[in-house]
C-alpha positions in Angstrom: -1.5 -6.6 -12.2 -2.6 -8.2 -9.0 -1.8 -11.7 -8.0 -4.6 -13.2 -5.9 -3.4 -16.3 -4.0 -6.9 -17.1 -2.9 -10.1 -15.1 -2.8 -13.3 -15.9 -0.9 -16.3 -16.0 -3.2 -18.8 -13.2 -2.3 -21.8 -11.5 -3.8 -21.6 -8.2 -5.7 -24.1 -5.4 -4.7 -23.4 -1.7 -4.5 -25.9 0.1 -2.3 -25.9 3.6 -0.7 -25.8 3.6 3.1 -26.3 6.4 5.6 -23.5 6.5 8.2 -22.2 9.1 10.7 -19.7 11.7 9.6 -16.0 10.7 9.8 -13.7 11.9 12.6 -10.0 12.9 12.4 -8.3 9.6 13.2 -4.7 10.8 12.7 -4.0 10.1 16.4 -3.9 6.4 15.4 -0.8 7.2 13.3 0.8 9.6 15.7 0.3 7.4 18.8 1.1 4.0 17.1 3.6 1.7 18.8 6.8 0.3 17.3 7.2 -3.4 16.7 10.5 -4.7 15.4 11.0 -7.7 13.1 14.2 -9.5 11.9 12.6 -12.5 10.2 15.3 -14.8 11.4 15.5 -18.6 11.0 13.2 -18.6 8.0 14.2 -20.2 4.7 13.0 -19.9 1.2 10.6 -22.8 0.6 12.2 -24.0 -2.7 15.5 -25.7 -3.2 16.6 -24.3 -6.6 19.9 -22.4 -6.8 20.0 -18.7 -7.6 23.1 -17.8 -9.7 24.3 -15.1 -7.3 26.8 -15.0 -4.5 24.9 -12.5 -2.4 22.0 -10.0 -2.4 22.4 -6.3 -1.9 19.4 -4.0 -1.4 19.1 -0.3 -2.0 16.1 1.2 -0.1 14.6 4.1 -2.1 11.1 4.2 -0.6 9.4 7.5 0.2 9.2 6.4 3.8 12.0 4.1 5.0 10.9 4.0 8.7 8.3 1.2 8.4 6.8 -1.4 6.1 3.2 -1.0 7.3 1.1 -1.4 10.4 -0.6 -4.2 12.4 -3.9 -3.5 14.2 -4.9 -4.8 17.7 -8.7 -5.2 17.8 -8.8 -5.5 21.6 -6.6 -2.4 22.2 -7.9 -0.5 19.2 -4.3 0.5 18.4 -2.0 0.3 15.4 1.7 -0.7 15.6 4.4 0.1 13.1 6.1 -2.8 11.3 9.8 -1.9 11.6 12.7 -4.0 10.3 15.3 -4.7 13.0 17.9 -5.7 10.5 18.6 -4.2 7.1 17.1 -5.5 4.0 20.3 -7.1 2.7 20.8 -9.1 5.9 17.3 -10.3 6.0 17.3 -11.5 2.3 20.7 -13.1 2.5 19.5 -15.0 5.5 16.3 -16.1 3.8 18.0 -17.3 0.6 21.2 -18.6 2.3 20.6 -22.1 1.1 19.9 -21.0 -2.5 22.8 -18.6 -3.1 25.7 -19.8 -5.2 29.0 -19.0 -3.3 31.0 -19.7 -6.5 29.2 -17.1 -8.6 30.9 -13.8 -9.4 27.6 -11.9 -9.7 25.5 -10.1 -7.1 21.7 -9.8 -7.1 21.1 -6.1 -6.7 17.6 -5.0 -5.7 16.1 -1.4 -5.5 13.0 -1.1 -3.5 10.7 1.8 -4.5 7.5 0.7 -2.7 6.9 -1.9 0.0 3.7 -1.7 2.0 2.1 -4.5 4.1 -1.6 -4.2 4.9 -4.2 -6.3 6.8 -7.3 -7.4 4.9 -8.0 -8.0 1.2 -11.4 -6.5 0.8 -10.2 -3.0 0.0 -8.0 -4.3 -2.9 -10.8 -6.4 -4.3 -13.2 -3.5 -3.9 -10.7 -1.3 -5.7 -11.3 -3.6 -8.7 -15.1 -3.3 -8.1 -15.4 -7.1 -7.5 -17.1 -7.0 -4.1 -19.4 -4.9 -2.0 -21.8 -7.2 -0.2 -20.7 -10.0 2.1 -22.2 -12.3 4.7 -22.8 -11.1 8.2 -19.9 -12.0 10.5 -17.5 -11.9 7.5 -14.2 -10.5 8.7 -11.9 -8.8 6.3 -9.4 -11.7 6.1 -5.8 -12.1 5.2 -3.6 -9.3 4.0 -1.6 -7.9 1.2 1.9 -6.7 0.3 2.3 -4.0 -2.4 5.7 -3.9 -3.8 7.6 -2.1 -6.6 11.0 -3.7 -6.9 13.7 -3.2 -9.6 16.0 -6.2 -10.0 19.6 -5.8 -11.3 22.6 -8.0 -11.9 25.9 -6.7 -10.6 29.0 -7.9 -12.3 32.1 -6.2 -10.7 31.2 -2.5 -10.9 28.6 -2.8 -13.6 24.9 -3.1 -13.1 22.3 -4.4 -15.7 18.5 -4.4 -15.3 17.0 -7.9 -15.1 13.3 -7.3 -14.5 10.8 -5.4 -12.5 8.1 -6.4 -10.0 5.2 -4.0 -9.5 2.1 -5.6 -8.1 0.0 -6.3 -5.0 0.2 -9.8 -3.5 -2.9 -11.0 -1.7 -3.4 -13.9 0.7 -6.1 -15.2 3.0 -3.4 -16.3 5.6 -3.8 -14.6 9.0 -2.3 -11.2 9.0 -1.0 -10.6 12.6 2.3 -9.7 14.2 3.3 -13.3 14.7 2.8 -14.3 11.0 4.1 -11.3 9.1 7.0 -13.2 7.5 4.6 -14.8 5.0 3.5 -11.4 3.7 6.9 -9.9 3.9 8.5 -12.5 1.7 5.8 -12.9 -1.0 7.4 -10.4 -3.4 10.8 -12.0 -3.0 9.4 -15.5 -3.4 8.0 -14.3 -6.7 11.3 -12.7 -7.6 13.2 -16.0 -7.0 10.7 -18.1 -8.9 11.0 -15.7 -11.9 14.8 -15.9 -11.8 14.7 -19.7 -11.7 12.6 -19.8 -14.9 14.9 -17.6 -17.0 18.4 -17.6 -18.4 20.1 -14.7 -16.6 23.1 -14.4 -19.0 20.7 -14.3 -22.0 18.4 -11.8 -20.3 21.1 -9.2 -19.7 23.2 -9.9 -22.8 22.0 -6.8 -24.6 21.2 -4.6 -21.6 22.9 -1.3 -20.9 25.6 -1.2 -18.2 25.2 1.3 -15.3 27.5 2.4 -12.6 26.4 2.7 -9.0 26.4 6.5 -8.9 24.1 6.5 -12.0 21.6 4.3 -10.2 21.8 6.3 -7.0 21.2 9.6 -8.9 18.3 8.1 -10.8 16.4 7.0 -7.8 17.3 10.1 -5.7 15.6 12.2 -8.4 12.2 10.7 -7.4 12.3 12.7 -4.2 12.7 16.0 -6.0 9.0 16.8 -5.7 7.9 20.5 -5.2 5.3 19.8 -2.6 7.8 17.9 -0.5 10.2 20.9 -0.4 7.8 23.0 1.7 6.6 22.4 5.3 3.0 22.5 4.1 1.2 22.5 0.7 -0.4 25.6 -0.7 -4.0 26.3 0.3 -6.6 25.1 -2.2 -8.0 22.2 -4.1 -5.7 19.8 -6.0 -7.8 18.4 -8.8 -5.2 15.8 -9.7 -2.3 14.1 -8.0 0.0 15.9 -10.5 -1.4 19.2 -9.2 -0.5 18.1 -5.7 3.0 17.0 -6.6 3.6 20.4 -8.2 2.0 22.1 -5.3 -0.3 24.0 -7.6 -3.9 24.1 -6.4 -6.4 24.8 -9.1 -9.0 26.4 -6.8 -8.3 28.5 -3.7 -11.8 29.6 -2.6 -13.8 26.7 -1.4 -15.5 25.1 1.6 -15.7 21.5 2.8 -18.5 19.7 4.5 -18.6 16.4 6.4 -21.9 14.5 5.6 -23.7 11.5 6.8 -23.0 9.5 3.6 -20.4 11.5 1.8 -17.9 14.3 2.5 -18.3 17.2 0.0 -16.3 20.1 -1.3 -18.0 23.2 -2.7 -16.9 26.2 -4.8 -18.7 29.3 -6.1 -19.3 29.2 -9.8 -21.2 32.1 -11.5 -22.5 33.2 -8.2 -23.8 29.8 -7.2 -22.4 27.1 -4.9 -21.3 24.1 -6.9 -20.0 20.7 -5.6 -16.6 19.5 -6.8 -17.1 15.9 -7.8 -13.6 15.0 -8.9 -10.5 16.1 -7.0 -7.5 14.5 -5.4 -7.4 16.4 -2.2 -7.2 19.9 -0.6 -5.3 21.8 2.0 -6.9 24.3 4.3 -6.1 25.9 7.7 -6.6 22.6 9.5 -4.3 20.5 7.2 -4.2 18.2 4.2 -7.2 16.1 3.3 -7.1 13.4 0.7 -10.1 12.1 -1.3 -10.7 8.4 -0.9 -13.9 6.6 -1.9 -16.8 8.9 -1.0 -15.0 10.8 1.7 -11.9 12.8 2.5 -9.5 12.0 5.3 -6.9 14.1 7.1 -3.3 13.1 6.2 -0.1 13.5 8.1 3.4 13.7 6.5 5.7 10.8 7.1 9.2 11.5 5.7 8.6 12.0 1.9 5.0 10.8 1.8 1.7 11.1 3.6 -0.5 8.6 5.6 -4.2 8.7 6.5 -6.6 6.6 8.4 -9.7 5.9 6.3 -11.6 3.4 4.2 -12.1 2.9 0.5 -15.7 1.6 0.5 -18.6 1.1 2.9 -19.3 -2.7 3.2 -22.9 -4.0 3.5 -23.3 -7.2 5.5 -26.6 -9.2 5.2 -27.6 -11.9 7.6 -29.0 -14.6 5.4 -29.0 -17.3 8.1 -31.6 -15.5 10.3 -34.0 -15.3 7.4 -33.7 -19.0 6.8 -34.8 -19.6 10.3 -37.8 -17.3 10.2 -40.3 -16.1 7.6 -40.4 -12.7 9.2 -38.7 -10.3 6.8 -37.5 -8.2 9.7 -35.1 -10.9 10.4 -33.4 -10.3 7.1 -31.1 -7.8 8.7 -28.6 -5.6 7.0 -25.4 -4.4 8.8 -22.8 -2.0 7.6 -19.2 -1.4 8.5 -16.1 0.6 7.5 -12.9 -1.3 7.4 -10.5 1.6 8.5 -6.9 1.2 7.7 -3.8 3.3 7.5 -3.1 4.1 3.9 0.2 5.4 2.6 0.4 7.7 -0.5 2.6 6.4 -3.3 4.3 9.7 -4.2 5.1 8.4 -7.6 1.6 7.5 -8.7 -0.8 9.0 -6.1 -2.2 5.6 -5.3 -3.1 4.9 -1.7 -1.6 1.6 -0.6 
């Protein structure tokens, strides 16, 4: 489920376009700068009390080094979004006016996924809601994809309260000076949900866990065969499950970069045949992941992979010039590719 705070109304039209073949842009990831954020002196915008004395966060993401990237159009460079303080410090500071110091319970949060991204077009296109927009339309705003498990800790016991697993979208400016808005969207949602429920009633019949049980449970998510080797096995992975298990279905193949699409071929009954559905492949030059109509080279980042690519080709039509002139040549069409750094969710295979 995706919560869209505000979405610009645009027209829907899917059309094929002919564009140059894609290059290996992994240098954007390897050469990205580091920007540190502590999100200090920012308070939760509501005044209701949360029935917890403190917040403790357990970070179980596949990549704990960053929460996303920003992009500098002028310098054509990406910068990592890195937390200068730990999650617990940041959230206790943010909710400091809302916590109840008299409570005997702790709000315990496990973060499985947290990825901030500029632009909202890719997410809307993912739902097939948009493909044609006005000329000069800039991919606005940004998103924060989060999977967060929320527990109540009473003494040494932990009980599940609820789960947040969604992508939050907003048209607010996504830049390095305004990232706090996107960072706190999942936690704002969490706090509002807590304020609308009876916590004691919600956990009254829930099983009680110990901390080592919780740690062991989330540590198991990293026990993925493909992560235990330096590189995947050579071949085509038809599904994400094939990739996780490091079991390519096809080992003899060739790949081709095209003007419109990138293609993968195999030999079937003595004839070359194109593979239409596949998750990715590994060859002598590296791992490539299928996204949209193309495949893009990926690089490993801790227990996951990242790539620079785009989900859809966007068609821009200049309606204003046509209004000023009856000449149909003025009805110009432009095309663009909103490249971003995507991270693989190693639980689902989704590219955030």
